[in-house]
Each structure stands twice: as C-alpha cells, then as structure tokens.
C-alpha positions in Angstrom: 77.7 94.0 116.5 75.1 93.2 113.8 75.2 96.7 112.4 79.0 96.7 112.5 79.0 93.5 110.4 76.6 95.1 107.9 78.7 98.2 107.6 82.0 96.4 107.3 80.9 93.6 104.9 77.6 94.6 103.2 78.2 92.3 100.2 78.8 89.3 102.5 75.6 90.0 104.4 73.6 90.5 101.2 75.0 87.2 99.7 74.0 85.3 102.8 70.5 86.7 102.8 70.2 86.0 99.0 71.4 82.4 99.6 69.0 81.8 102.5 66.1 83.3 100.6 66.8 81.2 97.6 67.0 78.0 99.7 63.7 78.9 101.3 62.0 79.5 98.0 63.5 76.3 96.5 62.4 74.2 99.4 58.8 75.6 99.2 58.6 74.6 95.5 58.9 78.2 94.1 61.7 77.2 91.8 61.1 80.1 89.3 61.4 82.9 91.9 64.4 81.2 93.4 66.1 81.1 90.0 65.3 84.7 89.3 66.5 85.9 92.7 69.8 84.0 92.4 70.3 85.2 88.8 69.6 88.8 89.6 71.9 88.8 92.6 74.6 86.9 90.9 74.5 89.4 88.0 74.8 92.3 90.4 77.9 90.7 92.0 79.4 90.1 88.5 78.9 93.7 87.5 80.2 95.1 90.8 83.3 92.9 90.6 83.9 93.7 86.9 84.1 97.4 87.6 86.9 96.7 90.1 88.7 94.4 87.6 88.6 97.1 84.9 90.1 99.6 87.3 92.9 97.1 88.2 93.6 96.5 84.5 93.8 100.2 83.8 96.4 100.4 86.6 98.4 97.6 85.0 97.3 94.9 87.4 96.0 91.6 86.1 93.1 90.7 88.4 92.5 86.9 88.9 88.9 87.6 90.1 88.1 87.0 86.4 87.9 83.3 87.2 85.3 83.8 89.9 83.3 86.2 87.7 83.4 83.7 84.8 82.4 80.9 87.2 79.4 82.8 88.5 78.3 83.7 84.9 78.7 80.1 83.7 76.8 78.6 86.5 73.9 81.0 86.1 73.8 80.3 82.3 73.5 76.6 82.8 71.0 76.9 85.6 73.2 76.0 88.6 72.1 79.1 90.5 72.8 77.7 94.0 76.4 77.0 93.0 76.6 80.5 91.7 75.5 81.9 95.0 78.1 79.8 96.8 80.8 81.2 94.5 79.4 84.7 95.2 79.8 84.0 98.9 83.4 82.9 98.4 84.2 86.0 96.3 82.5 88.5 98.7 83.6 86.7 101.9 87.2 86.5 100.9 87.9 89.9 102.4 86.1 89.0 105.7 88.0 85.7 105.9 91.3 87.5 105.3 90.5 90.1 108.0 89.7 87.4 110.5 93.0 85.6 109.8 94.9 88.9 109.7 93.4 89.7 113.1 94.9 86.6 114.5 98.2 87.2 112.7 98.5 90.8 113.9 97.7 90.1 117.6 101.2 90.6 118.8 101.4 94.0 117.0 98.1 95.3 118.2 98.7 94.1 121.8 101.3 96.8 122.2 98.9 99.5 121.0 96.1 98.2 123.3 98.3 98.5 126.4 99.4 102.1 125.7 98.7 104.3 128.7 96.3 107.3 128.2 96.5 108.9 131.7 99.3 109.7 134.1 99.1 110.2 137.8 100.9 113.6 138.4 102.0 114.5 141.9 101.2 118.0 143.1 103.8 120.0 145.2 101.6 119.4 148.3 101.8 115.6 147.8 98.4 115.1 146.2 97.8 113.1 143.0 96.0 114.4 139.9 95.1 112.2 136.9 96.0 114.1 133.8 95.9 113.2 130.0 99.2 111.8 129.0 99.9 114.6 126.5 99.9 117.1 129.4 102.9 115.6 131.1 106.0 117.7 130.9 109.7 117.2 131.5 110.4 117.4 135.2 106.9 116.3 136.4 106.8 113.8 139.2 104.6 110.9 138.3 103.2 108.1 140.5 103.2 104.6 138.8 101.1 102.2 140.6 101.7 98.4 140.8 101.1 96.6 137.5 100.8 99.9 135.5 102.6 100.7 132.3 105.2 103.5 132.7 103.7 106.4 130.7 106.9 108.4 129.9 110.7 108.0 130.1 111.8 109.0 133.6 114.2 108.6 136.4 113.3 106.6 139.6 113.5 109.0 142.5 113.7 108.3 146.3 110.6 108.0 148.5 109.2 110.8 150.6 111.6 110.1 153.4 114.6 110.4 151.1 115.3 106.7 151.3 116.6 104.8 148.3 114.0 102.9 146.2 114.5 99.6 144.4 111.7 98.3 142.1 111.3 95.6 139.5 110.0 96.3 136.0 109.0 94.0 133.1 110.6 95.4 130.0 109.8 92.4 127.7 107.7 94.6 125.4 110.7 96.9 124.8 113.8 94.6 124.9 112.4 91.1 124.5 114.0 90.2 127.9 111.5 87.9 129.7 112.9 88.3 133.2 112.1 91.4 135.3 114.9 94.0 135.7 115.6 95.8 138.9 116.0 99.6 138.9 117.2 101.7 141.8 117.0 105.4 142.7 118.6 107.5 139.9 118.2 104.8 137.3 116.4 105.5 134.1 113.1 103.7 133.5 111.8 103.4 130.0 108.2 104.2 129.0 106.3 101.0 128.1 107.9 99.0 131.0 105.4 97.3 133.3 105.8 98.2 136.9 106.1 95.3 139.5 104.4 95.0 142.8 105.1 98.3 144.4 104.1 101.9 143.7 107.1 104.1 142.6 107.6 107.8 141.7 109.4 108.9 138.5 110.6 112.2 137.4 109.8 112.6 133.7 112.8 113.1 131.5 111.0 113.4 128.2 107.6 114.4 126.8 105.3 111.6 125.9 105.8 112.1 122.2 109.6 111.8 122.6 109.6 108.8 124.9 110.8 105.3 123.9 107.4 103.7 124.0 105.8 106.4 121.8 108.5 105.8 119.2 107.8 102.0 119.3 104.0 102.6 119.1 104.4 104.8 116.1 106.4 102.1 114.3 103.9 99.4 115.4 101.0 101.5 114.2 102.7 101.9 110.8 103.3 98.2 110.6 99.8 97.1 111.7 98.1 99.5 109.2 100.2 98.4 106.2 98.6 96.1 103.7 100.4 93.0 102.6 101.4 92.9 98.9 98.5 90.7 97.7 99.1 91.4 94.0 102.9 91.2 93.9 103.2 87.5 94.9 99.9 86.4 93.3 100.8 88.0 89.9 103.5 85.4 89.3 100.8 82.6 89.3 97.6 84.4 88.3 98.0 84.4 84.5 99.1 80.7 84.1 96.6 79.5 86.7 93.8 81.3 84.8 94.8 80.0 81.4 95.1 76.4 82.7 91.6 76.6 84.3 90.1 77.9 81.0 92.0 75.2 79.1 90.8 72.3 81.3 87.2 73.7 81.3 87.3 74.2 77.5 88.5 70.6 76.9 85.9 69.3 79.2 83.2 71.1 77.4 84.5 70.1 74.0 84.9 66.4 74.8 81.5 66.1 76.6 79.6 68.6 74.4 78.0 69.8 77.7 78.5 73.4 78.8 77.7 72.4 82.3 81.2 70.8 82.5 82.8 74.2 81.9 80.8 75.7 84.8 81.8 72.7 87.0 85.5 73.2 86.3 85.4 76.9 86.8 83.6 76.7 90.1 86.5 74.7 91.6 89.1 77.0 90.0 88.1 80.1 92.0 91.3 81.9 93.1 90.9 82.7 96.8 94.1 80.8 97.8 96.1 83.1 95.5 94.5 86.2 96.8 94.5 85.5 100.6 97.3 83.0 101.4 100.2 85.3 100.9 98.9 88.4 102.8 97.9 86.3 105.8 101.3 84.6 105.9 103.0 88.0 105.7 101.0 89.4 108.5 101.8 86.3 110.6 105.5 86.8 109.9 105.2 90.5 111.0 103.5 89.4 114.2 106.1 86.8 115.0 108.9 89.3 114.3 107.3 91.8 116.7 107.3 89.1 119.4 111.1 88.9 119.0 111.8 92.7 119.2 111.7 93.4 115.4 109.2 95.8 113.9 108.7 95.1 110.1 106.9 98.0 108.5 105.1 96.1 105.7 104.4 92.7 104.2 106.5 93.7 101.2 109.5 94.0 103.5 108.9 90.5 104.9 108.9 89.2 101.3 112.2 90.9 100.5 113.8 89.7 103.8 113.0 86.2 102.6 115.3 86.6 99.6 118.1 88.7 101.0 121.5 87.5 99.8 123.8 90.3 100.8 124.1 92.0 104.3 126.0 95.2 104.9 126.8 96.5 108.4 127.9 99.7 109.9 130.6 99.3 112.5 130.2 101.7 115.4 127.0 101.0 117.4 126.0 98.2 115.1 128.7 95.5 115.1 130.3 97.1 118.2 128.6 98.3 121.3 128.9 101.9 120.2 130.3 103.3 123.5 134.0 103.4 123.0 136.2 103.9 126.1 138.7 106.8 126.3 142.0 105.1 126.6 144.5 108.0 126.4 144.7 111.8 126.0 147.8 112.8 123.9 148.4 116.6 123.9 150.6 117.8 121.0 153.7 119.8 121.6 154.1 123.3 120.3 155.9 124.2 117.1 159.0 125.0 119.1 158.9 121.8 121.0 157.4 123.2 124.1 154.5 121.8 126.1 151.1 122.5 124.6 147.7 122.1 126.4 147.6 119.9 129.4 145.7 116.6 129.1 142.8 117.7 131.3 142.4 121.0 129.3 142.6 119.2 126.0 139.9 116.8 127.1 137.8 119.6 128.5 137.8 121.5 125.3 137.1 118.4 123.2 134.3 117.3 125.5 132.8 120.8 125.4 132.8 120.8 121.6 131.4 117.3 121.4 128.3 118.5 123.3 127.1 119.7 119.9 127.7 116.5 118.0 125.4 113.5 117.6 128.3 111.1 116.6 128.6 108.1 118.9 132.2 108.9 119.7 131.1 112.3 121.0 129.1 110.7 123.8 132.2 108.8 124.9 134.4 111.9 124.9 131.8 114.0 126.7 131.2 111.3 129.3 134.9 110.8 129.9 135.3 114.6 130.6 132.4 114.7 133.0 133.6 111.5 134.8 136.9 113.3 135.4 135.1 116.2 137.0 135.9 118.6 134.2 133.4 121.6 133.8 132.3 121.8 130.2 131.9 125.0 128.4 128.7 126.0 126.6 128.4 128.1 123.5 125.9 129.3 120.9 128.4 129.2 118.1 128.8 125.5 117.1 128.2 123.5 114.0 128.7 119.8 113.0 129.7 118.5 109.6 128.1 115.0 109.6 130.5 112.1 109.9 133.6 114.5 109.8 133.6 116.6 113.0 132.4 119.6 114.9 133.6 123.2 115.2 132.8 125.3 118.3 133.9 128.7 119.6 134.6 128.1 123.4 135.7 131.1 125.6 137.0 132.9 122.5 139.0 129.9 121.2 138.0 128.1 118.0 138.0 124.3 118.7 137.8 121.7 116.0 137.3 118.0 116.9 136.9 115.1 114.4 138.6 113.0 111.8 142.2 113.5 110.8 141.3 114.8 107.3 138.8 117.2 108.7 141.0 118.6 111.4 144.0 118.8 109.0 142.0 120.9 106.6 141.5 123.5 109.3 144.7 123.4 111.3 148.5 123.1 110.8 151.0 120.6 112.3 148.7 117.6 112.6 150.6 114.4 113.4 148.9 111.1 112.7 148.5 109.0 115.8 150.1 105.6 116.2 147.2 103.1 116.9 147.0 99.6 118.0 144.4 97.3 116.3 140.9 98.2 117.4 141.8 101.7 118.5 140.3 104.9 117.0 141.7 108.4 117.1 139.8 111.7 117.4 141.9 114.8 116.5 141.6 118.2 118.2 142.7 121.6 116.8 142.6 124.9 118.7 142.8 128.3 116.9 144.1 126.7 113.7 146.8 124.7 115.3 146.8 120.9 116.0 146.4 120.5 119.8 146.3 116.7 120.4 144.7 113.4 120.0 142.2 111.3 122.0 142.5 107.5 121.7 139.4 105.4 122.1 138.5 101.7 121.7 135.2 100.1 121.0 134.6 96.4 121.5 132.9 94.0 119.2 129.5 92.8 120.4 129.8 89.4 122.0 127.1 87.8 119.8 128.2 89.5 116.5 130.2 86.4 115.2 127.3 84.1 116.0 124.9 86.5 114.2 127.1 86.6 111.1 127.4 82.8 111.2 123.6 82.4 111.4 123.2 84.7 108.4 125.6 82.6 106.4 123.5 79.5 107.4 120.4 81.2 106.3 121.9 81.8 102.8 123.1 85.4 103.1 126.2 84.6 101.1 127.9 88.0 101.0 128.5 90.0 104.2 130.3 93.3 104.3 131.2 96.1 106.6 130.8 99.8 105.5 132.2 102.3 108.0 133.6 105.8 108.2 136.2 104.6 110.7 139.9 104.1 110.0 141.1 101.1 107.9 143.1 99.4 110.6 140.3 99.6 113.2 137.7 98.5 110.7 139.7 95.4 109.6 140.5 94.5 113.2 136.8 94.5 114.1 135.8 92.8 110.9 138.3 90.0 111.4 136.8 89.3 114.9 133.3 89.2 113.5 134.2 87.0 110.5 133.8 89.6 107.7 136.3 89.7 104.9 134.8 92.4 102.7 135.6 95.7 104.4 135.2 99.3 103.2 136.6 102.0 105.6 136.9 105.7 105.6 133.5 106.2 103.9 131.2 109.2 103.8 127.4 108.7 103.7 127.4 109.0 99.9 130.1 106.3 99.6 127.9 103.9 101.6 125.0 104.7 99.3 127.1 104.0 96.2 128.5 100.7 97.5 125.1 99.4 98.6 123.6 100.2 95.2 126.5 98.3 93.6 126.5 95.3 96.0 125.8 91.9 94.5 124.1 89.5 94.7 120.8 91.2 95.7 118.6 91.9 97.5 120.8 93.8 99.9 120.1 94.4 103.6 121.8 97.3 105.3 122.1 97.4 109.1 122.9 100.7 110.9 122.0 103.0 113.7 123.1 106.6 113.3 122.0 109.8 111.6 124.7 109.2 109.0 123.2 105.8 108.2 119.8 107.2 107.2 120.6 107.7 103.5 122.0 104.2 103.0 119.1 102.6 104.9 116.7 104.4 102.6 118.4 103.1 99.4 119.0 99.5 100.5 116.5 96.8 99.5 115.9 96.3 103.2 117.1 99.0 105.7 117.4 97.7 109.3 117.8 100.3 112.0 119.1 99.5 115.5 116.3 101.7 116.9 116.7 101.0 120.6 119.0 103.9 121.0 119.7 104.8 117.4 118.6 108.1 115.8 115.0 108.9 114.9 116.1 109.6 111.3 117.5 106.1 110.9 114.3 104.5 112.3 112.1 106.6 110.1 113.9 105.8 106.9 114.4 102.1 107.7 112.1 99.3 106.6 112.8 97.3 109.8 113.5 98.6 113.3 115.1 96.5 116.0 113.6 97.8 119.3 116.3 96.2 121.5 120.0 96.9 121.3 120.9 93.5 119.9 122.6 92.8 116.6 121.3 89.2 116.6 117.8 90.6 115.8 119.1 91.2 112.2 119.4 87.4 111.8 116.0 87.0 113.5 114.5 89.3 110.8 116.0 87.3 108.0 115.0 84.0 109.6 111.4 85.1 110.0 111.4 86.4 106.5 112.7 83.2 105.0 110.1 81.2 107.0 107.2 83.5 106.1 108.0 83.5 102.4 108.3 79.7 102.4 104.9 79.3 104.1 103.3 81.8 101.7 104.5 79.9 98.7 103.6 76.6 100.2 100.0 77.9 100.8 99.7 79.2 97.3 101.0 76.0 95.8 98.8 73.9 98.1 95.8 75.9 96.9 96.8 75.6 93.3 97.4 71.8 93.6 94.1 71.1 95.3 92.3 73.3 92.7 94.0 71.4 89.8 93.0 68.1 91.2 89.4 69.3 91.7 89.4 70.7 88.1 90.5 67.4 86.6 87.9 65.5 88.6 85.2 68.1 87.7 86.1 67.8 84.0 84.9 64.2 84.1 81.5 65.3 85.4 81.8 63.5 88.7 81.5 66.7 90.9 78.2 68.6 90.6 78.6 72.4 90.5 77.2 73.0 94.0 79.5 70.3 95.5 82.4 71.7 93.7 81.7 75.2 95.1 81.7 73.7 98.6 85.0 71.9 97.9 86.5 75.1 96.8 85.5 76.8 100.1 87.4 74.0 101.9 90.4 74.7 99.7 90.3 78.3 100.8 90.2 77.3 104.5 93.2 74.9 104.0 95.3 77.6 102.3 94.6 80.2 105.1 95.2 77.7 107.9 98.5 76.8 106.4 99.4 80.5 106.0 99.0 81.0 109.8 101.9 78.6 110.3 104.1 81.6 109.6 103.4 82.6 113.2 105.4 79.6 114.4 109.0 78.5 114.0 109.8 76.0 111.3 111.7 72.7 111.5 114.9 74.1 110.0 114.6 77.5 111.6 116.1 78.9 114.8 113.9 77.4 117.5 115.2 79.6 120.3 116.2 83.1 119.2 117.5 83.5 122.8 120.5 81.3 121.8 121.9 84.4 119.9 121.3 86.8 122.7 124.1 88.9 124.0 124.4 88.4 127.8 127.6 90.3 128.3 128.0 93.0 130.9 128.2 95.6 128.0 124.9 94.4 126.6 123.1 94.6 130.0 124.5 98.1 130.4 123.2 99.1 127.0 119.7 97.8 127.9 119.8 99.8 131.1 120.5 103.1 129.5 118.9 102.7 126.0 
C-alpha cells in the first residue's frame, strides 16, 4: 500500500516528507537548514508546475495554477517557508484529493465492473461440470448457474434433468433498474448480468460472452468510468477573472501597507483548488447517480451539456412507442384484370421471409406474425436492405420487395395506397415487379411517454419534436397522444441530421434506438440511445445509453444533468466566495500566511464535500424516478425479451 501511494502520488509523498523534515528542523532550532530545505523544495515544485503551465498555454488553455505558483514564490521570498510548503501540499495533493472524491462518486459505475463473472460452469454431455474461462463459452453450451451467482451469458432457461419445468427468480436490477426479482420459466430468456436467486438452474447459451447484454453494458460503463471530467471547460469561465481579482487585491494590500508580506498572505488564500476540483467531482457524482437509475453517461462533458438542454427530439418507433407493432390485417391486391392475386397467407409468408433480412423494427413484427400463424419461411442468399426504405429478396425464384410505398412504387407497377386509420402503418409488398398487397400494423404509444414529455417541459426543455420516417397521419396521431406539436414525418436519416442541426434553441438532445438513428445521434449535442434492445450502432454513437427499455430515463438523464451542473456551479461559487472573503481579510494583515494556507485547505474540503451532493436528489428534482416508470403489460413484456 505504501509503495502504491509513492508510485501514484510521488509529489504528495515528497511534500509531506519535506514538511515533516522542516518542522523537525525548526523545532530543534535549526532554522537555517529548515529555511533552505523548504526553499529548495518549493522552488522544485514551482519549476515542475511551471513546465506543465507552459504546455497548457501552448495548447491554448489558461492554467489557473499560476496563482498557486505565485503564492509559493511570494511566501518563499518573504520568508514564510512553512506556508509555502502547505501551499505545495495543496497543489500536489489536489490530484489525490480529487481521486478520492472521484472514487466515491464512481462507486455505482465500478460496482458493475467488479461483479462481472470471469468463469462459467459448463456441463459436459455426461452430466459433469467443468469450470471454463468465460471467453470459451459458445452458443449452445449448457451452463450451470449456482445460487447467488451472476448469469455469465445470455441464455434460455431449460428444464431439469427429469424434463420437468423449471421456475426461478432473478434479480435484474443492474440491467433494468427494477428492484423486485422477476420470475423466469423453462424456455424464457435470461439476460447476462442478472443475479440468480436461491436455486441452481441450467441455461443454454444463446450468445457468445462478447455479444451478451451484460458485456455491452460493461463496455459502456468502462468507457464512462475511464472518462475524465472536463476540468478546464467549466473552470475556464472563472479562471481569468478570479486570477486578476486575486492579483488586484494582493497588489492593493501591498501598496497600502508597503509590506510585501501582505501580497503573499493574500495569494496564499487565493489558491484555486475549488475551481480545479469541484466541477470534475460533481460530474462524476452525476454520472454515478445516473448509472443507478439505468442511464450510462459516457463523459462528464455530456453531463454538463445535459444540464443545459433546451430542445429534445424523439424518434417514434421503438422510442415513443413500444416498437413492436401488431399485424392487424393482410390485404392482398387484385390482379390487373380484377382477378384474385396472392392469398393472404402466401402474401404474409413472402413478406415475412423477406423481412428476415431486415433490421427494421417493423420487420420483427411481420416475421413474428408469419411464424405465429405457422407459416414456413423461405431462406435465401440473395437479399439486400436499403436502410429505412425496404428490403429486396429473391425467394423461390420470385423477386419480393417489402417496404415503404415510395420504395415499392419505384420497383413495381399498380401500387394502390392503403386507407389507414389514425395510428396505423402500412407495409407494401411487390412480387416480380407487380404490387402484391399491403400489411397493416399498429404500434402503441408507451404508457409513460406523456408523463416523460411533461417532465421535460418542467425541467426547462422548452422545445420538443418528433422526427420519424413513418407516415404523416400515423406520426401526428402518436405525437398528439404524447403531447408533441412539432412533427416531421417521412424522413430519411439525412433529413433527421439536417433538422437536428437546424433545431433551436440549443443544446439539442436526440433520443432514438435503431441503426437508422445512429447518424442523428452522432450529430446531436447529446445523443441518447435506447440501448436495452436497440442497435449496437446507436449505442456506440450515442453519448448516453439507456440500459432499460424505458423512455422516462431520458427525463432522468436531463434531471440528473440539471442537478449536477447546478451543484458544480454552486461548489465553484462557494469556493470563490470563501476565497474572496479570506483575501479581503488577509489584505488587512490579520491572517498570517501559515494560517491562511490552512484556511484555504479547509475551503478545498468544503468545495469537494459540496460537489458530492450531486450523488443525491435535490429539493426541486424528481425524488422518486419510479413515479415515471412504465408498468404496463407491454413494458413488462419488453423487459422480459430485451
């Protein structure tokens, strides 16, 4: 532990040793050697810090360490060498103090990483159990999960050795935020990262470890926990004026008293640790609190931007709606001579077969509807998808096109637009260049979407809009239910990118879940991906990933951002205010330099302690994020399969 401290913070250890040695020499009457030791060490700290300041200046960053460096130099010149060493301790110990506070703030993030399983218990064909490294688990392997163990990979719960059905409880709070255990039965999917209950169960792996849900979450958490909060960005706004005010007060004190010691006494209490440390600690605390509520924020800079968001844009399908539309009707088209075309089952079979090769959310619904009706789907090696438009596949010698009306019309003849009721969507089908029919689907608004939009309004997100590739009538129907008046429908990915760039007032937050949302999530000031079942592309390009399928977490992210930014600014201003008071008092000569240095250390502790408040809810913030939770049957079904 001792050696680890020395390796991690050599300047802190060296400063402590120099301070102790100086005090020992001073107490023994060796004032001269004590002065020379302190002066030599203080000069070394000044030179070392000055090199870093010059590098920062060359990169265009104004470093406020100049105050600390000036304070050390001034105290050494006027003979206050003990005060100089205390300032050195403040300067070198700032990083260690920040790391300690950051460790507390990141506890919720790192707890996920610490509980990640490293070994799986694989069952042999003869019934034996073998412990293997997690990376050796393959799809189809049968794994034993003992009581109170974390599920290592995504899998399906399988019956016991006697073929009897199995029922087991799992704690999925680290994945979904749901505090109550959930019950899974034979054949149900169990997500990696869930904590097994009180009985041993057997799972059949359905994904490799790297492709499992928990691995995706861990990757996001690791990225977030390793990010550095934007120390300079927020501090820069205050650094120059604070530095100038400190020099002004110190200069006036020296001029009026004709005593250079007054300048040193003022500069000692003006050291800038609150500016350097308060904001990063608050941002890390906000990231930790967001993680507790199912929201992974990838950096402190994102938390800062979330705190100022004024426009929120939402995708429709899978974001504001549940994203699993139900097939309401199959409408085969008649032939050109008025005769009967394909039968409804055959039309659905061809559409479902083609949709096997699409990642669009409607494709899942069509494919599932065909399978639920017992239709045997056709496979092919000749299929391609045009993102957001449709898919083309050659099935048993027939060229099948499934997608939007414009896409199908461009490749077929005789297309007839479907008559739709509000909230319905149409998927068009063409076979061998001729319009073959329409599939009518409907997707429901999430039960907590209106409450989420209302909460965003309360938080100060004054402009809310929907950007969707869906039809105008369907988009406006869903938007009206959600309480959104600004609707843009029939959009391609590039249209969404253009509209988000043009959206005012900024900053702009975009919430989406699909592959086609990845470009717009990347260009938004804050991209929020519904990552519980959304695409990997969306999660990778987003700044924020919601790890449970719950739209209300978007409001949670903004609420935490607002609270965190407020706490960071309060901490900075508290540090500045206390420093100004101490500077004015020090200018009168009442506070000796050594006492002033100790006072400034107390100011640092106050600023950091206040920053850690970002880990708790504020007075005007949502106290119980569960009040926005979606407890509908659809939401429970989403959690079960996501």
